[in-house]
N, C-alpha and C positions, 0 to 999 in steps of 0.2 A: 657977320654971316652973309653969305651970298644966297640968292634965291633958291638954288637947288638944295642947299643945306637946310634951309627953312622948310622947303617942301618935303624933304625926306623926314625931318623931325616931326612935322605935322602928320604925315602918313603913318609913322611909327606910333605916334600917340593915338591916332584913330584906330589902328589895328589892335593896340593893347586894350582900348576901351571896348571894341567889338568882341574881342576874345573874352574879356571879363563878363560882359553881358551874356554871352553865349554860355559861359560856365554857370552863371546864376540861373538862366532858364533851364539848363539841364538839371541843376539841383532841385529846382521847383518841380520839375516833371518826374524825377526819379528817386529823390531822397525823401525819407520820412521827415515829419516835422522835428522829431527828436534829433535826427542826424543833422538837420539844417541848423537847429539851435546850437548843438555842440560845435559844428564846424565854424559858425560865426562867433561863438564864444571864444574858441581857441584862436581865431584870427584877430579878434578885437581886444582881448584882455592884455594888460601890461605884464609881460613875463617877469619883470624885475620884482614886482610886489604881488603878482597874481591877481590883480584887481581889474574889474570892469565896472566903471561907474557910468551907467546909462539908464534912462527911464525904461520901464518895460514896454511902453508904447513905442519909443524910438527903436528899441531892440527888435520888437515884433515887426516893425516896418523894414528893418534891415533883413530879417529872416524871411519875410514874405508870408506872414501868417497873422492870425489874430493875437491880440494881447493876451486873451484868455488861454490860448494854446501855449504861448510862451511861458506864462505863469505856471501852468500845469506841468510842463516839462522841467522847468527850473525847480519846482517843488519836489518832483520825483528825484532829480539829480541831487538836491539838497538832502532829502530823506535817505538816499543811498550813500551819502557822505562824499560825493564827488566834488561838490562845491559847497561854499558857505555863503549865506545871504544875510546881509545886515542893511536894511533900508534899500536904497537903490544900488548899493555896492555888492558885487558878486566876487568872491574869491575862489579861484580854482585851487582845489586841494589835491586832486589826483589827475594831473594832465595825461599821464601815460594811460590810465584806465579810460579816460574820455576819448583818447585817440583810437582806442580799440573799437569804439562804436562806429568809427568812420569806415 
């Protein structure tokens, strides 16, 4: 690679990072905790088996809220049968219904 190619690649990478950070800030400002939990759940789970295996504390950090808030939203989603919870594993049971919350 020559220097202009490296510079362009670096600028693209920075632009993508800034865009992603801006999206996260907009979500924090304008979306409810429930919407942010669902959005991140749908982005992070493995669609092949429907699983997300992550601690509630880690997931809360990704969502940008307290662990207690994440647990409360996940419990509500579980009670409404959108997801299944077994230990640290969350299985998405109804992806289409979750997407309608967005």
